[in-house]
N, C-alpha and C positions, 0 to 999 in steps of 0.2 A: 738244262734245268738246274743241275747242281751248281754250275758256274754262276747262274743268276742268284741262287741262294747265298753262295759264298760272297758275291759282290754286295748283296744286301747287308750281310753281317759286317763286311769290311767298311762299308759306308757308315753303318750305324756306330761301329766302334770308334771311328774317327771323330764322330760328333759328340761322343761322351768323354769328358775329361776326368771324371772322378775315378779313384782307384777301384779296381775290381777284386773280387774274391772268387776263388774257384768253388763251385758248388758240387761238382761231380767230375769223374774221369780224371785220373791223375795226369799231370803234365799241363794242366791249365788249358785244355782245348775248348772248354766251355765254361764261361763265367756266369755269375748270377744274372747278368744282363743279356744273356744269350749271344754274346760275342763269339764268333767262330774264328779261331786262329788256325789257318791252314798249316802253317809251319809246325805248330805244336801237335796238331792232329796227325800229321805224317810221321812224327817222331814216336807216336804211340805204337805199341805192338798191334798186330793185325786184329787179335781177339778184342782188344780195347776199342779199336776203331769200329769194329762191327757192333759192339755193345753201344757205343755212342751214336752210331747211325740209327740203330733201332730205337734208342731213347728219343732222338730227335724226330723220328717218324711217329712215335707214339705221341709226343708232345704236339706235333702238327695235327694229328688225328683228333686230339682233344680240342685244339683250337677250332678245327673244322666243325666239330659237334656244337661248339658254342657260338660260332660266327654267324653273322647275318647271311641270308641266302646269297647276297651279292659276292661275298668273299669265301663262302664255304668250299666251293669247287677248287679254289686256288690253294687253300690249306690242305685239302684232300690230295691234290696233285703233288704238293711238296712232300707230304707224308709218304705217298706212293714212291716217289723218287728216292727218299732216304732209305726206305725199306728195300727197294731194288738194289741200291748201292750196297747195303749190308749183305744181301743175298749173294751178289756178285763177288764181294770180297771173301765171303765165307767159302764159296765154290773155288775161288782161286787158291785158297789155302791148301786145297787138296791136290793142286797141280804143282809139280816140282819147279822151283825157280820162279814162282809167281808171288807177287805181294802187292 
């Protein structure tokens, strides 16, 4: 699921040629247009990646609440996956040698 989300952001960013500005999360992992840059994301400290995953999960939950019934379940699933990823990364932080 995460790979599908990343592919979506990659395709979307290739289609937009105007300059981007970073709205949150240092390192430019997320721009105003919701472009997801995996290279920049992986450069962030673990704590920042967890924070970003949670923010993306919350954003997807917001979209789910506002979406038509046809799309609601998909946004909710995307949100669930971002939040699961954040939890997994947070748990790995407590294991030596994991990141």
